[in-house]
N, C-alpha and C positions, 0 to 999 in steps of 0.2 A: 073385510080382509085388508083393504087399503088403509083403513083407520088404525088397525092393529099394528101394521108395519110401521106406519108413521109414528105411533106412540112409542114403539120399541126403539126406534132410531133416536127420538128425543131423549129417552131415558139413557141410552148409551152415551150420547153427546154430553148430557148433564153429568153423568158419572165420570167421564174422562176429564171434563173441565174441573170437576171438584178435586180429582186426584192431582192434576197439574197445579192447581192453585194451592193445594195443601203442601205439596213438595216445594213450591216456590217460596211459600211463607215459612215453612218449617221443614227443611230437608230431612230425610230419614237418617237416623243415627248410623254411623259406620262402626264396624267392629274394630278392635285394636289392630287386628291383622291388616284390615283394609286401610286403616290410618297409616300404618307403617309403610305399606306399599306406596300409598299416595305421597307420603313424606319423602321417601327415598327417590321416587320418580321425579318429584319437583326439584329435589336437591341435585339429581343427575342432570336435569335440564339446565338448571342454573350453572352447574359446573361446566357443562358443554359450552354454554354461552360465554362464560368467563374465559375459558380456554381459547375460544375463537377470537375474543377481543384481544387477549394477550398475544396470541400468535399473529394477529393482524397488525398489532402495534410493533412487534419485533420485525415483521416483514417490511413494514413502512420505514422503520429506522434503518434497516439494512439497505433498502433501496435508496434512501436519502444519502447514506454514507457512500454508497457506490457512485451515485451521481456527483457528489462533491469530489470524490477521488478522480472521477473521469474528467471533471471540469479542471481540477488542478493539473492533471496530467496534460490535458490539451494546452493549458496556459503555459506550462513549462516547455512543452514542445515548441510552441510558437515563439516564446522568448529566446530560447536557445538557438532556434533556427535563424531568427532575426540577428542575434548577436554574432553568429558564426558567418553570416554573409555581410556583416557590417564591420567597418574598420574604425568606427568612432569610439572615442574614449568618454567614459562617464563614471559617476560615483555609484557604487553598488554597496548594498548591505551584504557583506561577504557570506555570513552564515545562511541567510535566506537564499542567496544566489546559488550557493553550493547545493542546498537542499533541492532547489528547482532543477538543477542539472542532474542530480541523482534520481529524482523522480522521473525525469525523461528517459533515464537509462534502465530503470527497473525491469522492463520487459525482457532484458537480456538475461536476467537470472531469476525471474519470478518463479519458475518451476524447478529450481535447483536448490541445493543446500548452501546457498550463498546469501550474504547480507552485508549491508554497509552501515557503519557507525560514523556519526559526525560529531566532533567535539570542537566547538568554536565559540569564542566570546560573543555575546549578543551585540556588543557595542562597536564592533570593528566595521568601519566603513572605509572603502578604498576607491580612489580614483584610478581606474585602470581600463584595460581593454577586455570587456566581458567575454567576447568571443574567444580570446586566447585562453582565458581561465577555463571556459567550458571545454575547449578542445584538449587542454592538458588533462583535465579530470577524465574526460571520455577515453583518451588514449591509455591512461594509467589503469582505469577499470578494465578496459578491453584486454590489456596486457596480462592482468591478473587472471581474468577468466580463461584466456587462451593458453597461457603458459604456466602461471603460478599454480593454478588449480587443475592442471591436466592430470588425469588419473587420480585425483584427490577424492578419497571417499569420506573424509571427515567434513565437518561444517567449515565452510570457507568464510572468513571474516575479512572485510576490507575496511580500513579505518582512515578517516581524514581528520587530522587534528591541526587546528590553526591557533597560533599564539602570537602575541605582540611582544617583541623584544626591542626596546628603545624605539628607534625609527624604522624598524624592520618588521615584516610579517613573515613568520616561519610556518610553512605549511608542510606537514609530514603525512605522506600517504604510505600506508603499509598494508600488507596482507600476510596471512599465516600459512601461505602455500608452501610449495616444494623448495623454494629458494633458487638462486642462480649459481651454477657451478663457478668456482674461482677462475677458471681459464676463460670463461665467457664474460664475466663481470666487467673487465676493462674495455670491452668492445660494445657494450650495450647501447651506447649513444651513436655508434658509427652508422652512417647511412648505408642502407641495403644489407645490413647484417641481420640475418634471421636464422633461426633453427627450424623454421617451418616452411622452407622454400618449396619442398615437395607438396605441401598443402596449400600453396598459393600465397604464403607470407611475403610481404614486400620489404620488410626490414626498415620501414620508415616511421613506424609508430613512435618509438622512443627518440629517434632523431628529430622528429617534429616537436616533441616535448622539449628537447634540449634547445632547439632554435627559438621556440616561442618564449621560453623562460629567459634565455641569455640575450636575445636580440630584441624581441618585441617588448618584453617586460623589463629588460635591463636588470635581470636578477641572476641568481646562481642556482644550480641543481646538482645534486650528487646522489649516488645510489649505494646503499649498504645491503648486503645479503649474506645469509648463511644457509647452507644446504639443510633442509629439514626444519628450518625455523622461520622461513618467510623472507620477504623483501621490503625494504623501506626506501622511499624517495624523499629527500629533504630539499625543499624549495624555499629560497630566501628572496623576498621581494621588498622593495623600498615602499614606504608609506606614501 
């Protein structure tokens, strides 16, 4: 009996090995239906892998852009902070410097329908007090956000346009906000004049702009406005 069991076991092992070897050398033919299923499954797998790679690439690019943006924002904050606490005069590339100031201010309107456009010749360089330039731009932008766009439901656009005229630099800052009433316009640069006293306004923002332009930078500044059409500040600086 033991011999019979052993002989049957050897036959089974031999038959299994023969089947395995035959399939390895010459796999059984697949029907057309099975081939289609296999093809589409492989195509699906490849598509999923490709989509994963593409999504990973997009995610990596987005992360890199966000990191670069954060680095630029930190650099802008640092430079503006240093300039505003320093009274030193130096040569600046005007367009790049204005862009840096605006970058540092972006969190003020990031979640709103507000944006800033800058138009400035690439070649303009100016020996000036950068801290004063930064403070002027900051106060003008803040004035637009608090006053010009108060209750404004449309898209708010702030524009900074810089041109060279002979030996002067003309900087025009404008917004498309509500505008300034005619009875208030003559007093806009007066110290402590504010229409927001109940909300904690100091009335010094535009007065500081006036003093920085006329005294620190030895320039000129004037304001033009029309109700419903926005406000423009024209600043003239010597090269």
